[in-house]
N, C-alpha and C positions, 0 to 999 in steps of 0.2 A: 342359546348358545353359541350360533352363527356372527350374532353382531355381535358380541364379546370378540370371537378372532379379528372379523373388517376391522373395531377399531381396532387393534392391536396392531393390526398390520397401518394402517392410518400412522396411529402413535411412532413406529418404529421406522416408516418411510419417512415421517416428518424429521424425528431426528435427526437420522441418516443426515437426512441431506441439508439440517440446520450445520453438521459436524464437517461436512465437505464443505459446505461454504456456500450456500448457493447463489449463483453467476447475479441471478436477479436481486438481492440485495446488498450485497458486499465485491467490494474492490478489492483484488489481491494479483501479486504479483512478489518483483526481485531488484535490486538497484546492484548494483557491481560497478565497482573500478574497469575504469576504461584499461587501462594498461592491462590487468595482468586479468579480468574478465572474473576476480571473486569475490563473492558477492561482500555487499559493505552492512554490516550492524550497523545498529545504534543512527541512522540517516534521517534526519525532521522533513516531517511534511507537512507544509504549509499552506493553506488559498492565502490569496490577495481578497482580501474584502475593503475598499476603496483607497483607505490612507497607511489603513494598519494589514498585519499578517495573522488569519487566524490559524492555530496549532491541528491538523487534525488526525497527525496517524504520525509511528516511525518505528520504521524499520526494527526487527529482534535479533535477535543475538547469528539468525543464521542467511541475515538479508531480505528476511521479504516481509511485506507488509501483508496485511488485511483488515480494512476499514471499511463501516458501513458509509453504504452510498449514500442515505443521510446527510450524514456528515459533511458532505462534498456538493457545492450545489450556488447555482450565484450570477457562475460565468464566470469566476477569476481565476488569474494564471495558478498555478500551484506551481513553488517552490519543494529543490530536490535539496537539502543543507546536509552538512559533515565539518569537521574542522581536519583540515588538512586537504578538505575538496575545493576547486568552485562549484558556487551556487549554481543548477541549472533550472530555472524556470522553461514548461512548459503550458498550454491553454490545458483549459479544461478539459476541453474535451478532447487532448492526445491523452490525457489522466484516465480518463475513462473509457479509453478504450483499448491503451495503452496497459502494455505484463510487464512489461523489460526496462527497464533503463539506465544509464550507464555516468557516471560520475567521473568529472576527468580531476585527477590529481595535481594539487600545486607542487612547488619544490620541497620538498623533505614530507611526502602524504604516505603517512601509510595506512594499510586500511584494518589496519584496528585501533585505534585513534581515533578520537571523541573530537 
């Protein structure tokens, strides 16, 4: 009986850790408009791999990203891009340690445009 209870507690703890985003395995943060500070939905997040870019994720409809760490690696720069905004390039190290990034709108940008 005690072993069953211990197993259930371990299972619940592991499940809660995954649902809340274990920081050891997940990169999470938010990307916002620099002018309005409003979160930006559907920002593309890519990593430089030699002469190419590898797509690693996007922000959701609330400007938040949640990316497994194993998708990011290799030392290449990260690019955050969205139509109507200047693409922003950050080092992999800055992306791994940062949780909030700002994009600069171009002339005619809207925070709901794709």
